[in-house]
Every structure is written in C-alpha cells, then in structure tokens.
N, CA, C and O atoms as a GROMACS GRO file, in nm:
protein
  256
    1MET      N    1  -4.192  -1.524  -1.425
    1MET     CA    2  -4.067  -1.531  -1.372
    1MET      C    3  -4.026  -1.658  -1.346
    1MET      O    4  -4.120  -1.725  -1.303
    2ASP      N    5  -3.877  -1.747  -1.360
    2ASP     CA    6  -3.857  -1.904  -1.314
    2ASP      C    7  -3.841  -1.865  -1.172
    2ASP      O    8  -3.828  -1.760  -1.109
    3VAL      N    9  -3.849  -2.002  -1.147
    3VAL     CA   10  -3.820  -2.026  -0.980
    3VAL      C   11  -3.661  -2.065  -0.980
    3VAL      O   12  -3.600  -2.094  -0.877
    4ASP      N   13  -3.591  -2.061  -1.141
    4ASP     CA   14  -3.442  -2.088  -1.132
    4ASP      C   15  -3.402  -1.939  -1.004
    4ASP      O   16  -3.366  -1.963  -0.889
    5ILE      N   17  -3.413  -1.836  -1.043
    5ILE     CA   18  -3.352  -1.713  -0.999
    5ILE      C   19  -3.377  -1.711  -0.814
    5ILE      O   20  -3.310  -1.669  -0.720
    6ILE      N   21  -3.540  -1.797  -0.830
    6ILE     CA   22  -3.518  -1.789  -0.625
    6ILE      C   23  -3.424  -1.853  -0.572
    6ILE      O   24  -3.347  -1.822  -0.480
    7PHE      N   25  -3.438  -1.978  -0.657
    7PHE     CA   26  -3.296  -2.092  -0.621
    7PHE      C   27  -3.182  -2.057  -0.652
    7PHE      O   28  -3.118  -2.050  -0.546
    8LYS      N   29  -3.111  -2.029  -0.748
    8LYS     CA   30  -2.968  -1.899  -0.723
    8LYS      C   31  -2.945  -1.770  -0.555
    8LYS      O   32  -2.838  -1.746  -0.500
    9ILE      N   33  -3.072  -1.718  -0.520
    9ILE     CA   34  -3.093  -1.670  -0.429
    9ILE      C   35  -3.040  -1.687  -0.344
    9ILE      O   36  -2.932  -1.642  -0.304
   10ALA      N   37  -3.126  -1.774  -0.294
   10ALA     CA   38  -3.106  -1.930  -0.216
   10ALA      C   39  -2.990  -2.001  -0.154
   10ALA      O   40  -2.938  -2.024  -0.044
   11ALA      N   41  -2.972  -2.028  -0.312
   11ALA     CA   42  -2.802  -2.085  -0.260
   11ALA      C   43  -2.676  -2.002  -0.218
   11ALA      O   44  -2.576  -2.036  -0.155
   12ILE      N   45  -2.726  -1.844  -0.293
   12ILE     CA   46  -2.622  -1.784  -0.224
   12ILE      C   47  -2.641  -1.746  -0.106
   12ILE      O   48  -2.540  -1.770  -0.039
   13GLY      N   49  -2.730  -1.693  -0.041
   13GLY     CA   50  -2.770  -1.725   0.093
   13GLY      C   51  -2.680  -1.839   0.187
   13GLY      O   52  -2.579  -1.860   0.254
   14ILE      N   53  -2.761  -1.874   0.151
   14ILE     CA   54  -2.686  -2.054   0.207
   14ILE      C   55  -2.559  -2.077   0.251
   14ILE      O   56  -2.509  -2.127   0.352
   15LEU      N   57  -2.488  -1.986   0.070
   15LEU     CA   58  -2.293  -2.006   0.082
   15LEU      C   59  -2.246  -1.897   0.204
   15LEU      O   60  -2.162  -1.905   0.294
   16THR      N   61  -2.312  -1.824   0.174
   16THR     CA   62  -2.284  -1.674   0.267
   16THR      C   63  -2.309  -1.721   0.355
   16THR      O   64  -2.188  -1.741   0.370
   17ALA      N   65  -2.363  -1.776   0.462
   17ALA     CA   66  -2.376  -1.826   0.575
   17ALA      C   67  -2.311  -1.896   0.623
   17ALA      O   68  -2.294  -1.879   0.744
   18ILE      N   69  -2.249  -1.994   0.568
   18ILE     CA   70  -2.156  -2.093   0.536
   18ILE      C   71  -2.007  -2.020   0.564
   18ILE      O   72  -1.909  -2.038   0.636
   19ILE      N   73  -2.039  -1.951   0.490
   19ILE     CA   74  -1.892  -1.875   0.488
   19ILE      C   75  -1.832  -1.758   0.612
   19ILE      O   76  -1.725  -1.707   0.642
   20GLY      N   77  -1.978  -1.755   0.658
   20GLY     CA   78  -1.948  -1.621   0.759
   20GLY      C   79  -1.938  -1.675   0.895
   20GLY      O   80  -1.876  -1.619   0.986
   21GLN      N   81  -2.007  -1.798   0.905
   21GLN     CA   82  -1.961  -1.880   1.012
   21GLN      C   83  -1.834  -1.924   1.019
   21GLN      O   84  -1.761  -1.896   1.114
   22VAL      N   85  -1.808  -1.977   0.944
   22VAL     CA   86  -1.687  -2.038   0.894
   22VAL      C   87  -1.584  -1.954   0.945
   22VAL      O   88  -1.496  -2.000   1.018
   23LEU      N   89  -1.588  -1.811   0.907
   23LEU     CA   90  -1.495  -1.723   0.948
   23LEU      C   91  -1.492  -1.696   1.094
   23LEU      O   92  -1.407  -1.685   1.182
   24LYS      N   93  -1.592  -1.691   1.085
   24LYS     CA   94  -1.662  -1.627   1.270
   24LYS      C   95  -1.593  -1.759   1.339
   24LYS      O   96  -1.614  -1.744   1.459
   25GLN      N   97  -1.545  -1.840   1.326
   25GLN     CA   98  -1.523  -1.985   1.366
   25GLN      C   99  -1.337  -1.989   1.394
   25GLN      O  100  -1.274  -2.049   1.481
   26THR      N  101  -1.289  -1.901   1.286
   26THR     CA  102  -1.164  -1.878   1.326
   26THR      C  103  -1.106  -1.746   1.354
   26THR      O  104  -0.983  -1.742   1.356
   27GLY      N  105  -1.161  -1.654   1.374
   27GLY     CA  106  -1.198  -1.638   1.433
   27GLY      C  107  -1.141  -1.405   1.327
   27GLY      O  108  -1.116  -1.289   1.357
   28LYS      N  109  -1.158  -1.501   1.205
   28LYS     CA  110  -1.162  -1.335   1.139
   28LYS      C  111  -1.313  -1.285   1.108
   28LYS      O  112  -1.392  -1.312   1.017
   29ASP      N  113  -1.323  -1.192   1.236
   29ASP     CA  114  -1.467  -1.119   1.246
   29ASP      C  115  -1.486  -1.052   1.087
   29ASP      O  116  -1.576  -1.090   1.012
   30GLU      N  117  -1.399  -0.962   1.055
   30GLU     CA  118  -1.362  -0.895   0.957
   30GLU      C  119  -1.384  -0.896   0.853
   30GLU      O  120  -1.436  -0.801   0.794
   31ILE      N  121  -1.346  -1.018   0.795
   31ILE     CA  122  -1.353  -1.066   0.691
   31ILE      C  123  -1.520  -1.141   0.666
   31ILE      O  124  -1.587  -1.139   0.563
   32SER      N  125  -1.550  -1.197   0.786
   32SER     CA  126  -1.701  -1.259   0.772
   32SER      C  127  -1.794  -1.163   0.710
   32SER      O  128  -1.890  -1.200   0.642
   33THR      N  129  -1.764  -1.039   0.735
   33THR     CA  130  -1.828  -0.908   0.766
   33THR      C  131  -1.811  -0.854   0.647
   33THR      O  132  -1.901  -0.774   0.621
   34LEU      N  133  -1.724  -0.867   0.557
   34LEU     CA  134  -1.675  -0.832   0.457
   34LEU      C  135  -1.787  -0.960   0.349
   34LEU      O  136  -1.874  -0.928   0.267
   35ALA      N  137  -1.737  -1.119   0.393
   35ALA     CA  138  -1.818  -1.184   0.299
   35ALA      C  139  -1.940  -1.145   0.309
   35ALA      O  140  -1.968  -1.092   0.202
   36THR      N  141  -2.050  -1.143   0.397
   36THR     CA  142  -2.167  -1.124   0.374
   36THR      C  143  -2.203  -1.038   0.309
   36THR      O  144  -2.304  -1.056   0.242
   37LEU      N  145  -2.113  -0.877   0.302
   37LEU     CA  146  -2.182  -0.794   0.261
   37LEU      C  147  -2.174  -0.814   0.117
   37LEU      O  148  -2.276  -0.789   0.053
   38ALA      N  149  -2.049  -0.864   0.042
   38ALA     CA  150  -2.022  -0.893  -0.051
   38ALA      C  151  -2.173  -1.022  -0.115
   38ALA      O  152  -2.191  -1.018  -0.237
   39GLY      N  153  -2.223  -1.076  -0.071
   39GLY     CA  154  -2.309  -1.163  -0.096
   39GLY      C  155  -2.437  -1.115  -0.120
   39GLY      O  156  -2.499  -1.140  -0.223
   40LEU      N  157  -2.494  -1.019   0.012
   40LEU     CA  158  -2.583  -0.943  -0.021
   40LEU      C  159  -2.563  -0.828  -0.164
   40LEU      O  160  -2.660  -0.770  -0.212
   41ILE      N  161  -2.421  -0.811  -0.219
   41ILE     CA  162  -2.457  -0.678  -0.310
   41ILE      C  163  -2.488  -0.758  -0.450
   41ILE      O  164  -2.532  -0.708  -0.553
   42ILE      N  165  -2.447  -0.919  -0.421
   42ILE     CA  166  -2.466  -0.966  -0.558
   42ILE      C  167  -2.615  -0.981  -0.560
   42ILE      O  168  -2.688  -0.912  -0.632
   43VAL      N  169  -2.665  -1.088  -0.468
   43VAL     CA  170  -2.786  -1.085  -0.436
   43VAL      C  171  -2.872  -0.966  -0.524
   43VAL      O  172  -2.954  -0.986  -0.614
   44LEU      N  173  -2.827  -0.834  -0.466
   44LEU     CA  174  -2.896  -0.678  -0.457
   44LEU      C  175  -2.915  -0.700  -0.576
   44LEU      O  176  -3.031  -0.714  -0.614
   45ILE      N  177  -2.760  -0.711  -0.706
   45ILE     CA  178  -2.717  -0.684  -0.831
   45ILE      C  179  -2.862  -0.789  -0.928
   45ILE      O  180  -2.910  -0.740  -1.029
   46MET      N  181  -2.899  -0.897  -0.887
   46MET     CA  182  -2.945  -0.951  -0.954
   46MET      C  183  -3.085  -0.938  -0.917
   46MET      O  184  -3.156  -1.016  -0.981
   47VAL      N  185  -3.134  -0.878  -0.850
   47VAL     CA  186  -3.248  -0.821  -0.793
   47VAL      C  187  -3.252  -0.644  -0.889
   47VAL      O  188  -3.328  -0.566  -0.947
   48LEU      N  189  -3.140  -0.660  -0.855
   48LEU     CA  190  -3.194  -0.485  -0.962
   48LEU      C  191  -3.217  -0.491  -1.112
   48LEU      O  192  -3.296  -0.413  -1.165
   49ASN      N  193  -3.123  -0.617  -1.211
   49ASN     CA  194  -3.157  -0.646  -1.280
   49ASN      C  195  -3.278  -0.716  -1.350
   49ASN      O  196  -3.306  -0.726  -1.470
   50LEU      N  197  -3.324  -0.750  -1.264
   50LEU     CA  198  -3.548  -0.859  -1.260
   50LEU      C  199  -3.574  -0.702  -1.224
   50LEU      O  200  -3.686  -0.666  -1.190
   51ILE      N  201  -3.499  -0.640  -1.231
   51ILE     CA  202  -3.630  -0.462  -1.190
   51ILE      C  203  -3.633  -0.409  -1.324
   51ILE      O  204  -3.735  -0.359  -1.372
   52ALA      N  205  -3.468  -0.422  -1.415
   52ALA     CA  206  -3.473  -0.306  -1.493
   52ALA      C  207  -3.580  -0.395  -1.645
   52ALA      O  208  -3.662  -0.339  -1.718
   53ASP      N  209  -3.536  -0.544  -1.648
   53ASP     CA  210  -3.633  -0.617  -1.672
   53ASP      C  211  -3.775  -0.582  -1.687
   53ASP      O  212  -3.809  -0.542  -1.798
   54LEU      N  213  -3.886  -0.590  -1.574
   54LEU     CA  214  -3.942  -0.546  -1.547
   54LEU      C  215  -4.074  -0.442  -1.610
   54LEU      O  216  -4.189  -0.439  -1.654
   55PHE      N  217  -3.920  -0.344  -1.564
   55PHE     CA  218  -3.939  -0.192  -1.676
   55PHE      C  219  -3.948  -0.205  -1.819
   55PHE      O  220  -4.063  -0.206  -1.864
   56THR      N  221  -3.849  -0.216  -1.902
   56THR     CA  222  -3.844  -0.317  -1.975
   56THR      C  223  -3.968  -0.309  -2.048
   56THR      O  224  -4.009  -0.234  -2.136
   57SER      N  225  -4.026  -0.428  -1.972
   57SER     CA  226  -4.108  -0.514  -2.050
   57SER      C  227  -4.253  -0.423  -2.064
   57SER      O  228  -4.339  -0.433  -2.151
   58LEU      N  229  -4.251  -0.315  -1.928
   58LEU     CA  230  -4.350  -0.263  -1.924
   58LEU      C  231  -4.381  -0.131  -2.038
   58LEU      O  232  -4.477  -0.074  -2.089
   59LYS      N  233  -4.196  -0.123  -2.039
   59LYS     CA  234  -4.218   0.001  -2.168
   59LYS      C  235  -4.279  -0.039  -2.300
   59LYS      O  236  -4.361   0.017  -2.373
   60THR      N  237  -4.185  -0.203  -2.312
   60THR     CA  238  -4.312  -0.231  -2.473
   60THR      C  239  -4.428  -0.292  -2.415
   60THR      O  240  -4.482  -0.341  -2.514
   61ILE      N  241  -4.498  -0.318  -2.320
   61ILE     CA  242  -4.608  -0.316  -2.316
   61ILE      C  243  -4.711  -0.213  -2.378
   61ILE      O  244  -4.798  -0.227  -2.465
   62PHE      N  245  -4.655  -0.071  -2.277
   62PHE     CA  246  -4.745  -0.010  -2.334
   62PHE      C  247  -4.711   0.137  -2.370
   62PHE      O  248  -4.729   0.254  -2.336
   63ASN      N  249  -4.655   0.061  -2.455
   63ASN     CA  250  -4.566   0.168  -2.566
   63ASN      C  251  -4.518   0.330  -2.571
   63ASN      O  252  -4.566   0.428  -2.628
   64PHE      N  253  -4.388   0.311  -2.476
   64PHE     CA  254  -4.358   0.465  -2.369
   64PHE      C  255  -4.253   0.497  -2.494
   64PHE      O  256  -4.185   0.600  -2.492
   0.00000   0.00000   0.00000
C-alpha cells in the first residue's frame, strides 16, 4: 500500500474542513454540511475501491 493514498485522504479532509469553516463563517450552514458530506463520500469511495482491490488480490492468491 502506498503512502500516497494516505496523503490524498488527508488532503481531502483538510480541504473539506477549510471549506466547511469558510462556509459557516459566511452563514451558509446548509451548504457547509453538504460540502462536508461530499468530502466524506469521496473518501468512502476511495476506501471502497481499495477494499475491492484487496478482495481481488486475495481471490487470485487463493485461486477462488
């Protein structure tokens, strides 16, 4: 597993936090919540792809 994916997830988290705080300061709480939710969904998709790759490798290793 590359360290690159950890940096990508951290960068998305930091950007989401900054965007959320800026939107809350301007009074757009609903959009801030949607931006945070979008960041969470992006990270979950990345993690699900990694899990799918893991199951694919396990399948090939054990010849299922």
